C-alpha positions as CSV (number, residue, x, y, z in Angstrom):
1,X,-6.9,16.0,-19.5
2,X,-8.1,15.2,-16.0
3,X,-5.9,14.6,-12.9
4,X,-7.2,11.0,-13.2
5,X,-6.0,10.4,-16.6
6,X,-2.7,12.0,-15.9
7,X,-2.2,9.7,-13.1
8,X,-2.6,6.4,-15.0
9,X,-6.4,6.4,-14.1
10,X,-5.9,6.4,-10.3
11,X,-7.1,9.3,-8.2
12,X,-4.7,11.0,-6.0
13,X,-4.3,9.4,-2.6
14,X,-6.0,10.9,0.4
15,X,-3.3,9.8,2.6
16,X,0.3,8.3,1.6
17,X,3.3,7.1,3.2
18,X,6.7,5.8,1.8
19,X,9.1,3.4,3.8
20,X,12.3,2.7,2.1
21,X,13.7,-0.9,3.3
22,X,17.0,-2.6,2.3
23,X,16.3,-3.0,-1.5
24,X,12.3,-2.4,-1.2
25,X,10.2,0.5,-0.9
26,X,6.9,0.1,0.4
27,X,3.9,2.5,-0.5
28,X,1.0,2.8,1.8
29,X,-2.1,4.7,0.4
30,X,-5.5,5.6,1.5
31,X,-7.6,6.2,-2.0
32,X,-11.1,6.5,-3.4
33,X,-12.6,3.9,-5.4
34,X,-14.8,5.0,-8.5
35,X,-17.9,5.0,-5.7
36,X,-16.0,7.2,-3.6
37,X,-15.5,4.8,-0.9
38,X,-11.9,4.6,0.7
39,X,-9.7,1.7,0.4
40,X,-6.2,0.8,1.6
41,X,-3.3,0.5,-1.1
42,X,0.0,-1.3,-0.1
43,X,2.5,-1.7,-2.9
44,X,6.0,-2.8,-2.8
45,X,8.8,-1.6,-5.3
46,X,11.9,-3.8,-6.0
47,X,14.6,-3.5,-8.3
48,X,16.2,-6.6,-9.5
49,X,19.6,-7.1,-10.9
50,X,19.5,-6.7,-14.9
51,X,15.9,-5.2,-15.0
52,X,15.3,-2.0,-16.2
53,X,11.8,-1.5,-14.4
54,X,11.3,-2.0,-10.8
55,X,9.1,-5.2,-9.8
56,X,5.8,-3.9,-8.2
57,X,3.1,-5.6,-6.3
58,X,0.4,-4.3,-4.7
59,X,-2.7,-5.5,-2.4
60,X,-6.0,-3.5,-2.2
61,X,-8.2,-3.7,1.3
62,X,-11.4,-2.3,0.6
63,X,-13.8,-0.6,3.3
64,X,-15.8,-3.8,4.2
65,X,-12.3,-5.3,5.3
66,X,-10.2,-2.8,6.7
67,X,-11.6,-3.2,10.4
68,X,-10.4,-6.9,10.4
69,X,-7.5,-6.1,8.5
70,X,-6.3,-4.0,11.2
71,X,-7.0,-6.2,13.8
72,X,-5.0,-8.9,12.2
73,X,-2.1,-6.1,11.7
74,X,-2.2,-5.3,15.3
75,X,-2.4,-8.8,16.4
76,X,1.0,-9.7,14.6
77,X,2.6,-6.7,15.7
78,X,2.1,-7.5,19.2
79,X,3.3,-11.0,18.7
80,X,6.7,-9.2,16.7
81,X,7.1,-7.1,19.8
82,X,7.3,-10.3,21.9
83,X,9.6,-12.1,19.9
84,X,12.0,-9.0,19.7
85,X,12.1,-9.0,23.3
């Protein structure tokens, strides 16, 4: 069995960061698509009362949109810094 098959069909991330918030964990990964182009995967995992499995949500930003996505993140981060002051 290949590593990809063992990992639920996903290749091992090139880079990975986990951030623990209050009640929610955030997973940010850089992965390679089937045609070996990088993409960004942002997932959240949250356990709700009474549920066995955590609720998981993901978004994927592919190479074509990475630059505009990061520009948008930078703009909102600057706005958040101004509000926090």
